[in-house]
C-alpha positions as CSV (number, residue, x, y, z in Angstrom):
1,M,0.0,0.0,0.0
2,F,1.2,3.5,-0.9
3,F,0.1,7.0,0.2
4,Q,2.0,8.8,-2.6
5,K,3.2,6.0,-4.9
6,D,4.8,8.2,-7.6
7,I,7.2,9.7,-5.0
8,E,7.8,6.6,-2.9
9,T,8.8,4.6,-6.1
10,M,10.8,7.3,-7.8
11,P,14.0,6.0,-9.7
12,R,17.1,6.9,-7.7
13,A,18.6,9.1,-10.4
14,E,15.4,11.3,-10.3
15,L,15.3,11.2,-6.6
16,E,18.9,12.4,-6.2
17,A,18.3,15.1,-8.8
18,L,15.3,16.3,-6.7
19,Q,17.5,16.1,-3.5
20,L,20.2,18.3,-5.1
21,E,17.6,20.9,-6.2
22,R,16.2,21.0,-2.7
23,L,19.5,21.1,-1.0
24,K,20.5,24.2,-3.0
25,W,17.2,25.7,-2.1
26,T,17.7,25.0,1.6
27,V,21.2,26.5,1.6
28,D,20.0,29.6,-0.2
29,Y,16.9,29.9,2.0
30,S,18.9,29.5,5.2
31,M,21.5,32.1,4.1
32,K,18.8,34.7,3.4
33,N,16.7,34.0,6.5
34,I,18.9,32.7,9.3
35,P,21.9,34.7,10.6
36,F,23.4,31.6,12.3
37,Y,23.6,29.7,9.0
38,R,24.7,32.8,7.0
39,D,27.7,33.2,9.3
40,R,28.5,29.5,9.2
41,F,28.3,29.3,5.4
42,E,30.4,32.5,4.9
43,K,33.2,31.2,7.1
44,A,33.1,27.9,5.2
45,G,32.9,29.5,1.8
46,V,29.7,27.8,0.9
47,T,26.9,29.1,-1.3
48,A,24.1,27.4,-3.1
49,D,25.8,28.1,-6.4
50,K,28.9,26.2,-5.3
51,I,26.9,23.0,-4.6
52,K,27.2,21.1,-7.9
53,S,26.5,17.6,-6.5
54,L,25.2,15.9,-3.4
55,S,28.7,15.1,-2.3
56,D,29.4,18.8,-2.0
57,I,27.4,18.7,1.2
58,Q,30.6,17.7,2.9
59,Y,31.9,21.2,2.8
60,I,29.0,22.4,5.0
61,P,29.7,22.4,8.7
62,Y,27.6,20.2,11.0
63,T,24.7,21.5,13.2
64,T,24.4,20.1,16.7
65,K,21.9,20.2,19.6
66,E,24.2,22.7,21.3
67,D,23.7,25.1,18.4
68,I,19.9,24.9,18.9
69,R,20.3,25.5,22.6
70,D,22.8,28.4,22.1
71,T,20.3,30.2,19.9
72,Y,17.4,29.5,22.3
73,P,14.5,30.0,21.8
74,F,14.0,31.2,18.2
75,G,17.5,32.0,16.8
76,L,17.3,29.2,14.2
77,F,13.8,30.0,13.0
78,G,13.6,30.8,9.3
79,Q,10.4,32.8,9.5
80,P,9.0,35.4,11.8
81,L,6.7,34.2,14.6
82,K,3.7,35.6,12.7
83,N,4.3,32.8,10.1
84,I,5.0,30.1,12.7
85,V,1.7,28.2,13.4
86,R,3.0,25.7,16.0
87,I,6.0,25.4,18.4
88,H,7.3,22.1,19.9
89,A,10.2,21.6,22.3
90,S,12.1,18.8,24.0
91,S,11.9,18.1,27.7
92,G,15.1,19.9,28.4
93,T,16.2,17.3,31.0
94,T,19.9,17.8,30.1
95,G,19.8,21.6,29.7
96,K,17.8,24.2,27.8
97,P,15.0,22.6,25.7
98,T,15.5,22.5,21.9
99,V,12.7,24.6,20.5
100,V,11.3,24.1,16.9
101,G,8.8,25.9,14.9
102,Y,6.5,25.0,12.0
103,T,4.9,26.9,9.2
104,Q,1.6,25.6,7.8
105,H,3.7,24.3,4.8
106,D,5.8,22.3,7.3
107,L,2.8,20.8,9.0
108,D,1.3,19.7,5.7
109,L,4.5,18.0,4.7
110,W,4.8,16.5,8.1
111,G,1.4,15.0,7.8
112,D,2.3,13.5,4.3
113,C,5.5,11.9,5.7
114,V,3.7,10.2,8.6
115,A,0.8,9.2,6.4
116,R,3.3,7.4,4.1
117,L,4.8,5.4,6.9
118,C,1.5,4.4,8.5
119,T,0.2,3.3,5.1
120,A,3.4,1.2,4.5
121,V,2.7,-1.0,7.5
122,G,-1.0,-1.5,6.7
123,A,-2.9,1.4,8.4
124,S,-5.9,2.7,6.4
125,D,-9.1,4.6,6.7
126,E,-10.5,1.5,8.4
127,T,-8.0,1.6,11.2
128,L,-9.1,2.6,14.7
129,V,-5.9,3.7,16.5
130,Q,-5.3,4.6,20.1
131,I,-2.5,7.1,20.8
132,A,-0.7,6.5,24.1
133,F,2.0,9.0,23.6
134,G,2.0,12.0,25.9
135,Y,0.5,15.1,24.2
136,G,2.0,18.5,24.6
137,L,5.4,20.0,23.5
138,F,6.5,16.4,22.6
139,T,6.2,15.9,18.8
140,G,5.3,12.2,18.8
141,A,1.6,12.3,19.6
142,L,0.5,15.1,17.4
143,G,2.8,13.9,14.6
144,L,1.2,10.5,14.4
145,H,-2.2,12.0,15.1
146,Y,-2.3,14.2,12.1
147,G,-0.6,11.7,9.8
148,L,-3.1,9.0,10.7
149,E,-6.0,11.4,10.2
150,K,-4.7,12.3,6.8
151,I,-5.2,8.7,5.6
152,G,-8.7,8.6,7.2
153,A,-7.9,6.5,10.3
154,T,-10.1,7.0,13.4
155,V,-7.8,8.4,16.1
156,V,-8.4,8.1,19.9
157,P,-6.0,10.6,21.5
158,C,-5.8,9.0,25.0
159,S,-2.3,10.3,25.8
160,S,-0.1,8.3,28.1
161,G,-1.0,7.1,31.6
162,N,-4.3,5.9,33.2
163,T,-3.5,2.4,31.9
164,E,-6.7,0.8,33.1
165,K,-8.9,3.3,31.3
166,Q,-6.8,2.8,28.2
167,L,-7.5,-0.9,28.3
168,M,-11.2,-0.2,28.9
169,F,-11.3,1.9,25.7
170,M,-9.5,-0.8,23.8
171,Q,-12.2,-3.2,24.7
172,D,-15.2,-0.9,24.2
173,F,-14.0,0.9,21.1
174,K,-12.5,-2.3,19.5
175,T,-9.2,-0.5,19.0
176,D,-7.0,-2.3,16.4
177,A,-3.8,-0.2,16.4
178,L,-1.7,1.3,19.2
179,V,0.8,4.2,19.2
180,A,3.1,4.0,22.1
181,T,6.7,3.7,23.3
182,P,7.7,0.0,23.2
183,S,8.3,-0.1,26.9
184,Y,4.8,1.3,27.7
185,A,3.2,-1.0,25.1
186,Q,4.8,-4.0,27.0
187,F,3.6,-2.6,30.3
188,M,0.1,-2.2,29.0
189,G,0.1,-5.8,27.8
190,E,1.3,-7.1,31.2
191,T,-1.5,-5.0,32.9
192,A,-4.1,-6.3,30.6
193,K,-3.0,-9.9,31.4
194,E,-3.1,-9.2,35.1
195,L,-6.6,-7.8,34.8
196,G,-7.7,-10.8,32.8
197,V,-8.8,-8.6,29.7
198,L,-6.0,-9.5,27.3
199,D,-8.2,-11.9,25.3
200,K,-10.9,-9.2,25.1
201,I,-8.6,-6.8,23.1
202,N,-7.9,-7.2,19.4
203,L,-4.9,-5.1,18.6
204,K,-3.5,-6.0,15.2
205,L,-0.9,-3.2,14.6
206,G,1.6,-1.4,16.8
207,L,3.2,1.9,15.6
208,F,6.0,2.2,18.1
209,G,8.7,4.9,18.5
210,S,10.3,7.6,20.7
211,E,12.8,5.1,22.1
212,G,15.0,2.3,20.9
213,C,13.5,-1.2,20.5
214,T,15.6,-4.2,19.7
215,E,14.2,-7.0,17.7
216,E,14.1,-9.1,20.8
217,L,11.9,-6.7,22.7
218,R,9.8,-6.3,19.6
219,D,9.2,-10.1,19.7
220,Q,8.3,-9.9,23.3
221,I,5.6,-7.2,22.6
222,E,4.3,-9.2,19.6
223,K,4.1,-12.4,21.8
224,T,2.2,-10.4,24.6
225,W,-0.3,-8.7,22.4
226,G,-0.4,-10.9,19.2
227,L,0.0,-7.8,17.0
228,F,2.4,-6.7,14.2
229,A,4.9,-4.4,15.8
230,T,6.6,-1.7,13.7
231,D,9.2,1.0,14.1
232,N,9.3,4.6,13.1
233,Y,12.0,7.2,13.6
234,G,12.2,10.9,14.0
235,M,13.1,13.6,16.4
236,S,11.8,17.1,17.1
237,E,14.9,18.8,15.7
238,L,14.2,17.3,12.3
239,M,10.4,17.3,12.2
240,G,9.2,14.7,14.7
241,P,8.1,11.2,13.7
242,G,8.0,10.6,10.0
243,V,11.7,10.8,9.1
244,S,11.7,7.1,8.4
245,G,9.6,4.0,9.2
246,D,9.1,0.3,8.5
247,C,7.1,-1.1,5.6
248,H,5.2,-4.4,6.0
249,L,8.4,-6.3,5.2
250,R,10.3,-4.8,8.1
251,T,13.7,-4.9,6.2
252,G,14.7,-1.4,7.4
253,M,13.0,1.9,8.0
254,H,12.3,3.8,4.7
255,I,13.7,7.4,4.9
256,N,11.5,10.0,3.2
257,E,14.4,11.0,1.0
258,D,12.5,13.7,-0.9
259,H,12.5,15.7,2.4
260,F,15.6,14.4,4.2
261,F,19.1,13.7,3.0
262,A,20.9,11.2,5.1
263,E,24.6,10.5,5.7
264,T,26.6,8.4,8.2
265,I,29.8,9.7,9.7
266,N,32.5,8.6,12.1
267,S,31.4,10.0,15.5
268,Q,34.9,10.7,16.6
269,T,36.4,12.3,13.5
270,G,33.4,13.6,11.7
271,E,34.6,11.8,8.5
272,V,31.8,11.0,6.0
273,L,31.6,7.2,5.6
274,E,31.1,5.1,2.5
275,K,27.4,4.3,1.7
276,G,26.2,1.3,3.7
277,T,28.8,1.8,6.5
278,Q,27.6,1.9,10.1
279,G,28.1,5.3,11.8
280,E,26.4,8.3,13.3
281,L,23.3,9.4,11.4
282,V,23.5,13.0,10.0
283,I,20.3,14.4,8.5
284,T,19.7,17.5,6.4
285,T,16.1,18.7,6.0
286,L,15.3,19.6,2.3
287,S,12.0,21.4,2.5
288,K,11.5,22.9,5.9
289,E,10.7,26.5,6.4
290,G,10.2,27.0,10.1
291,I,13.5,25.7,11.2
292,P,15.8,24.0,8.6
293,M,18.4,21.6,9.9
294,I,21.5,21.3,7.8
295,R,23.8,18.3,8.5
296,Y,22.3,17.7,11.9
297,R,24.2,15.2,14.1
298,T,21.6,13.0,15.6
299,K,24.0,10.9,17.7
300,D,22.1,7.8,16.6
301,I,24.1,4.8,15.2
302,T,22.8,3.0,12.2
303,E,23.6,2.1,8.6
304,I,21.8,2.8,5.4
305,N,20.8,0.4,2.7
306,Y,20.2,2.0,-0.8
307,E,19.0,-1.0,-2.6
308,P,15.3,-0.9,-3.6
309,C,12.9,-2.8,-1.3
310,D,10.8,-5.7,-2.3
311,C,7.8,-3.7,-1.3
312,G,8.4,-1.5,-4.3
313,R,9.7,1.6,-2.5
314,T,13.0,3.0,-3.8
315,F,13.7,5.2,-0.7
316,A,16.8,4.1,1.2
317,R,16.3,2.1,4.4
318,M,18.1,2.7,7.7
319,S,18.6,-0.2,10.2
320,K,17.2,-0.2,13.7
321,I,19.2,2.3,15.8
322,R,22.1,0.3,17.3
323,G,22.5,2.9,20.1
324,R,23.5,6.5,20.6
325,S,26.9,7.8,20.6
326,D,26.1,9.7,23.8
327,D,24.4,6.7,25.4
328,M,27.4,4.5,24.8
329,M,29.0,3.5,28.1
330,K,32.8,3.1,28.3
331,I,33.5,0.5,30.9
332,R,37.1,-0.4,31.6
333,G,38.1,0.6,28.1
334,V,35.2,-1.3,26.4
335,N,32.4,0.5,24.5
336,V,29.0,-0.9,25.6
337,F,25.5,0.0,24.2
338,P,22.3,-0.6,26.1
339,S,20.8,-2.3,23.0
340,Q,23.5,-5.0,23.3
341,I,22.5,-5.8,26.8
342,E,18.7,-5.8,25.9
343,S,19.3,-8.3,23.1
344,V,21.0,-10.7,25.6
345,L,18.3,-10.4,28.3
346,M,15.2,-10.8,26.0
347,V,16.1,-14.4,25.1
348,F,15.6,-15.6,28.7
349,E,12.0,-16.6,29.3
350,E,12.5,-16.6,33.0
351,I,12.9,-12.8,33.2
352,A,10.6,-9.9,32.4
353,P,11.5,-7.3,29.7
354,H,12.3,-4.8,32.4
355,Y,15.9,-4.0,33.5
356,Q,18.1,-1.2,34.9
357,L,21.8,-0.6,34.3
358,V,23.7,0.9,37.2
359,L,27.1,2.4,36.7
360,T,29.4,2.8,39.7
361,R,33.1,3.6,40.3
362,E,35.3,2.3,43.0
363,N,39.2,2.7,43.2
364,Y,39.2,4.4,39.8
365,S,37.6,1.4,38.1
366,D,34.0,1.5,36.6
367,S,31.6,-1.3,37.2
368,L,28.3,-2.2,35.6
369,E,25.4,-3.9,37.5
370,V,22.5,-5.2,35.4
371,K,19.3,-5.5,37.5
372,V,16.7,-7.8,35.9
373,E,13.2,-8.7,37.0
374,I,12.1,-12.3,37.4
375,S,8.9,-12.7,35.4
376,D,5.6,-13.4,37.2
377,A,5.5,-17.0,35.8
378,S,9.0,-17.7,37.1
379,S,8.6,-16.1,40.5
380,V,8.8,-19.5,42.1
381,L,12.5,-19.3,41.3
382,L,12.9,-16.9,44.2
383,E,12.2,-19.8,46.5
384,D,14.7,-22.1,44.8
385,Y,18.2,-20.8,45.4
386,R,20.1,-23.2,43.1
387,K,17.9,-22.4,40.1
388,L,18.2,-18.7,40.9
389,I,21.9,-18.9,40.9
390,D,21.9,-21.0,37.7
391,L,19.8,-18.4,35.9
392,R,22.1,-15.6,37.1
393,N,25.2,-17.4,36.0
394,R,23.7,-18.1,32.5
395,I,22.8,-14.4,32.1
396,H,26.3,-13.4,33.3
397,H,27.9,-15.8,30.9
398,N,26.0,-14.5,27.9
399,L,26.6,-10.9,28.8
400,K,30.3,-11.5,29.1
401,T,30.4,-13.3,25.8
402,V,28.6,-10.4,24.0
403,L,30.2,-7.4,25.9
404,G,33.7,-8.8,26.6
405,I,33.6,-7.6,30.2
406,D,32.4,-8.9,33.6
407,T,29.1,-7.4,34.9
408,K,27.2,-7.9,38.1
409,V,23.8,-9.5,37.5
410,S,21.1,-8.9,40.2
411,L,17.8,-10.7,39.9
412,V,15.0,-8.7,41.5
413,E,11.3,-9.4,42.3
414,P,8.6,-9.0,39.8
415,K,7.3,-5.4,39.3
416,S,10.1,-4.0,41.5
417,L,11.7,-1.9,38.8
418,E,10.2,1.4,37.7
419,R,7.8,1.5,34.7
420,F,7.7,4.3,32.2
421,Q,4.8,5.8,30.3
422,G,7.1,7.9,28.0
423,K,10.7,7.3,27.1
424,S,12.3,4.7,29.4
425,Q,15.2,5.7,31.6
426,R,17.2,2.5,32.0
427,I,20.7,3.9,32.9
428,L,21.5,5.1,36.4
429,D,25.0,6.6,36.4
430,L,26.4,6.9,39.9
431,R,30.0,7.2,39.0
432,N,30.3,10.9,40.0
433,K,28.4,10.5,43.2
């Protein structure tokens, strides 16, 4: 299924010609309307006329989250506030929020991008979808909301929280699709099972995002709900959800390349990598007016496949995010990503898909403790010390094999770790305390 088939199946030569035309427009537009970019381009000797091919983008300096914060709140806006029809912002938990603005033109294109991705995984005008993202300055809820309405789906804007009422609506409304973070979707499924209503709910499609989700966690969610779980990718700095997303084949998330130009780079050196090489994702918006982002460093680690997909789409596909360069934990000289740990844990049926990573430092040496919940069905293990030790040893062995370092594994009681209705916060770093 396609929302805009002529665009989504465009031959690569035509697509790249369109990207080049729009890249030149974006550079020219930003120079004329945004002093920050005008200064950057002048120092780098870049003008739209000097961009002869897509590879010339390498001469443009990167944009970072710090640049957005340094120009807080509206310093990167490309239009006066009278032309900005909506403002979103990040939570600002690690400093000043990143503030982004949208013209009506931007909102229309945003809706198209999300509509494409929802259609690609089977959503339609017959879909009744419940949105369990938090509404507000966060882009996720409204992004999916308007994209789904654009294809004629019926939207139930529940927001996050009040899980029992959410489950009641699922039963009464016959909800068949769910928008949520993966961790909250799993928590909702566990709650439905506890309340004895899981078999009264008929979810068929999960549109998950806002946080990383390994294939192992995705399998757990599908097993719990009996639905088809899909990923979509985006961030407020670039637009929100709709930058890329799965098709029904789930062989990588299709990037809406007519609106976004993607690169991967070496996070340490900034060097542009060969196509298909894993590295930090860098995105340039090609059609935004409110706040263009040119060579924005996402910090997300992925690789991009440029081969056409069997679904018929020619847009390049990015793999699931392997981790974030700023989430990477360096422990005794070894680089460790939380996604590696999650992939190990999810294969053990005796434990629940809830864990916490605790980092500590003693005698100038870093240590990692992995706290894992025993599942409800396996809680009898808590009364059998030998089986408990055997499970802990098996988890420890698998973690050491994958990570290459020793970790402390702690098995904790069911439901003893914190649940999250928004983005999960699994890392507790106590090294400086």
